[in-house]
C-alpha positions as CSV (number, residue, x, y, z in Angstrom):
1,X,-0.1,-0.1,0.2
2,X,1.4,3.2,-1.2
3,X,2.3,5.8,2.0
4,X,2.7,8.9,2.4
5,X,5.7,10.2,4.3
6,X,6.8,13.8,5.3
7,X,10.5,14.6,5.4
8,X,12.3,17.6,6.6
9,X,14.9,18.7,5.3
10,X,14.5,16.4,2.8
11,X,16.2,18.4,-0.3
12,X,19.7,17.1,0.8
13,X,21.9,15.1,2.5
14,X,20.4,12.3,5.0
15,X,16.4,13.6,4.1
16,X,17.1,13.1,0.5
17,X,18.8,9.6,1.0
18,X,15.8,8.9,2.8
19,X,13.2,10.3,0.4
20,X,14.8,7.5,-2.1
21,X,14.3,5.0,0.1
22,X,10.9,5.3,0.8
23,X,10.5,5.9,-2.8
24,X,11.6,3.1,-3.4
25,X,9.1,1.5,-1.7
26,X,6.4,3.1,-3.8
27,X,5.8,5.3,-0.9
28,X,5.0,9.3,-2.0
29,X,7.2,11.8,0.1
30,X,6.5,15.3,0.4
31,X,10.2,17.3,0.7
32,X,10.1,20.2,3.0
33,X,12.7,22.6,3.6
34,X,13.2,26.4,3.4
35,X,15.2,26.5,0.0
36,X,12.7,26.0,-2.9
37,X,15.5,25.7,-5.2
38,X,17.5,22.8,-3.2
39,X,14.0,21.0,-2.8
40,X,12.9,21.2,-6.7
41,X,16.7,19.9,-8.0
42,X,15.9,17.2,-5.0
43,X,12.4,16.5,-5.9
44,X,13.9,15.4,-9.6
45,X,15.8,12.7,-8.3
46,X,12.8,11.1,-6.4
47,X,10.0,9.4,-7.4
48,X,6.3,10.0,-6.4
49,X,7.7,13.5,-4.7
50,X,6.2,16.4,-4.1
51,X,7.7,19.8,-2.4
52,X,6.3,22.3,0.6
53,X,9.2,25.3,1.0
54,X,8.9,25.9,4.4
55,X,10.9,27.5,7.4
56,X,9.7,25.1,10.3
57,X,11.1,27.2,13.2
58,X,8.3,29.0,13.0
59,X,4.6,28.5,13.5
60,X,3.4,29.4,10.5
61,X,5.6,27.1,8.7
62,X,4.3,24.5,10.4
63,X,1.1,25.3,9.5
64,X,1.9,25.5,5.7
65,X,3.1,22.1,5.8
66,X,0.1,20.9,7.9
67,X,-2.4,22.7,5.4
68,X,-0.2,21.5,2.7
69,X,-0.9,17.8,3.8
70,X,-5.0,18.3,4.6
71,X,-5.3,19.5,1.3
72,X,-3.3,17.1,-0.7
73,X,-3.3,13.9,1.2
74,X,-5.2,14.1,4.6
75,X,-3.1,11.9,6.7
76,X,0.6,11.2,7.1
77,X,2.1,7.5,7.7
78,X,5.6,8.0,8.4
79,X,7.1,11.8,9.7
80,X,10.9,12.1,9.2
81,X,12.9,14.8,11.2
82,X,15.7,15.7,9.4
83,X,15.9,19.0,8.7
84,X,19.0,20.6,11.3
85,X,22.3,21.3,11.7
86,X,24.7,23.1,13.9
87,X,24.9,26.9,13.9
88,X,28.1,26.8,15.3
89,X,29.4,25.3,12.2
90,X,28.1,28.2,9.4
91,X,27.3,31.9,9.6
92,X,23.6,32.7,10.9
93,X,21.7,33.2,8.1
94,X,17.6,33.2,6.9
95,X,14.3,33.9,8.9
96,X,15.6,31.6,11.6
97,X,19.0,33.0,12.3
98,X,18.7,34.4,15.2
99,X,15.6,35.0,17.8
100,X,15.3,38.9,18.3
101,X,13.6,38.1,21.8
102,X,17.0,36.7,23.1
103,X,20.0,38.9,22.0
104,X,20.8,42.0,19.5
105,X,21.8,39.9,16.3
106,X,24.2,42.9,15.1
107,X,25.7,42.7,18.6
108,X,29.6,41.5,19.1
109,X,29.1,41.1,23.0
110,X,30.0,37.6,24.0
111,X,26.9,36.7,26.1
112,X,24.8,38.2,23.0
113,X,26.9,35.5,21.1
114,X,26.0,32.9,23.3
115,X,22.4,33.9,23.2
116,X,21.9,33.8,19.6
117,X,23.9,30.6,19.0
118,X,21.9,28.7,21.4
119,X,18.6,30.2,20.4
120,X,19.5,29.1,16.5
121,X,20.8,25.6,17.6
122,X,17.1,24.9,19.3
123,X,15.3,26.6,17.2
124,X,16.7,25.1,14.0
125,X,17.1,21.5,15.8
126,X,14.6,21.2,18.6
127,X,11.7,23.5,17.9
128,X,11.2,23.1,14.6
129,X,10.8,19.0,15.0
130,X,8.2,19.9,17.9
131,X,6.0,22.5,15.8
132,X,5.8,20.3,12.8
133,X,5.2,17.6,15.2
134,X,2.4,19.0,17.0
135,X,1.2,20.7,13.4
136,X,0.4,16.8,12.0
137,X,-0.3,15.0,15.0
138,X,-3.9,14.6,14.4
139,X,-3.0,13.4,10.4
140,X,-0.8,10.5,11.8
141,X,-2.0,7.3,10.4
142,X,-3.8,5.3,13.3
143,X,-2.7,2.6,13.5
144,X,0.3,2.5,11.7
145,X,2.1,5.7,11.9
146,X,5.7,6.3,12.8
147,X,7.2,9.6,13.9
148,X,10.7,9.8,13.8
149,X,14.2,12.3,14.9
150,X,17.2,12.5,13.6
151,X,19.4,13.3,16.8
152,X,23.3,12.8,16.9
153,X,25.9,11.5,18.8
154,X,26.7,15.0,20.3
155,X,23.5,13.9,22.2
156,X,25.7,11.8,24.4
157,X,29.1,13.4,24.1
158,X,29.0,16.6,23.0
159,X,30.5,17.8,20.1
160,X,32.5,20.9,20.7
161,X,29.6,22.8,20.0
162,X,27.6,22.5,23.5
163,X,24.4,24.0,22.1
164,X,24.0,21.8,19.0
165,X,24.6,18.4,21.5
166,X,22.1,19.8,24.0
167,X,19.7,21.0,21.1
168,X,19.5,17.2,20.0
169,X,19.3,15.8,23.5
170,X,16.4,17.9,24.0
171,X,14.4,15.4,21.1
172,X,15.1,12.8,23.4
173,X,12.7,13.3,26.2
174,X,10.1,15.1,23.8
175,X,10.4,11.3,21.7
176,X,9.6,9.7,24.8
177,X,6.7,11.6,25.9
178,X,5.0,11.6,22.3
179,X,5.3,7.8,22.0
180,X,3.8,7.8,25.5
181,X,0.8,9.9,24.1
182,X,0.4,8.4,21.1
183,X,1.1,4.7,21.4
184,X,-2.8,4.0,21.9
185,X,-3.4,5.0,18.5
186,X,-1.1,2.7,17.3
187,X,1.9,5.3,16.6
188,X,5.5,4.9,17.2
189,X,7.7,7.4,17.9
190,X,11.8,6.7,17.8
191,X,14.9,8.7,17.3
192,X,17.7,8.0,15.5
193,X,21.1,9.0,16.5
194,X,23.9,9.1,13.8
195,X,28.0,9.5,14.5
196,X,29.8,11.1,12.2
197,X,28.2,11.0,7.8
198,X,29.6,11.9,4.9
199,X,28.1,13.7,2.1
200,X,25.6,16.1,3.4
201,X,25.9,19.7,4.7
202,X,26.7,19.4,8.3
203,X,29.7,21.0,8.1
204,X,28.8,23.6,5.4
205,X,31.1,25.0,2.8
206,X,34.3,24.2,4.1
207,X,33.8,21.0,5.7
208,X,35.6,19.7,8.9
209,X,39.5,19.7,9.0
210,X,41.5,16.5,7.5
211,X,43.0,15.9,10.9
212,X,39.8,15.8,12.8
213,X,37.6,13.6,9.9
214,X,40.4,11.1,10.3
215,X,40.1,11.6,13.9
216,X,36.4,10.9,14.5
217,X,36.6,8.2,11.6
218,X,39.5,6.2,14.0
219,X,36.7,6.1,16.5
220,X,34.4,4.0,14.8
221,X,35.2,0.3,15.0
222,X,34.4,-0.5,11.1
223,X,37.2,2.4,10.6
224,X,34.7,4.4,8.0
225,X,32.2,7.5,8.2
226,X,28.7,6.8,8.5
227,X,26.7,7.5,4.8
228,X,23.3,8.7,4.2
229,X,21.9,5.7,3.0
230,X,23.2,4.1,6.3
231,X,20.6,6.5,8.2
232,X,18.2,6.3,5.4
233,X,17.7,2.3,6.0
234,X,17.5,2.6,9.4
235,X,14.7,4.9,9.2
236,X,12.8,2.9,6.3
237,X,13.2,-0.2,9.0
238,X,12.1,1.5,11.7
239,X,9.0,2.5,9.7
240,X,8.1,-0.6,8.1
241,X,5.4,-3.4,9.7
242,X,8.9,-5.3,11.2
243,X,9.4,-2.9,13.2
244,X,5.8,-2.2,14.7
245,X,6.9,-3.5,18.4
246,X,9.3,-0.5,19.0
247,X,9.0,2.5,20.3
248,X,10.4,5.3,22.7
249,X,13.8,4.1,21.3
250,X,17.1,6.0,20.7
251,X,19.2,3.9,18.1
252,X,22.4,4.5,17.5
253,X,24.2,4.7,14.1
254,X,27.9,5.2,14.7
255,X,30.2,2.3,13.5
256,X,30.6,1.6,17.5
257,X,32.2,5.0,18.3
258,X,29.5,5.5,21.0
259,X,28.5,2.3,22.6
260,X,25.5,1.3,25.1
261,X,22.4,3.6,26.1
């Protein structure tokens, strides 16, 4: 049966790989993101896909997606939260670049910079996922709906930028509470926490320094970085009937760089 899959951050990296994985199963995907041109290019690569440009860090953006789903499809079978990133690794740009209530966006005062960094990482990684989930909650297929969040190895051990790891870690208790809230409807909620992943926009235009990259790869037990496909196939499995009794879990996909938990 054809399912409707909403993927935030569906234009690049893990989100795009997930869209292709679901499309191989014949599912129709809705690619969501801030950049229409990126979404258009991605949609050309993904069968059965449509795009819905929206800034998910704002309530209006989440409403845009909810209205699109209501008008076009009615229900959502799978919701994948792949949008996000580390604001410390790139310049603050775009509609969600700064929280005007938290700090002067033009100030170089150290505390203003801290407030701006933490606010942006929270908005991009946590609030965007929460707003879209709450906007689509009533439209999740019952039973059989799936909600999947993308966290990070940084949620367990930091990444050198405390605000990013904290923002990702905040998704874990939200997912656990959501799983409890939606369990009676037959909806599962899980989190996937990748380690270092190649071929994404995560590290911006300059990328990670070679020495740091090699050190991260050396931490794995299989001596390689992850790929978007590694993460996409984990998401695809968690969305399948085979994973119907798995909920409120954090699945780590990191080659053994972080173990347990």
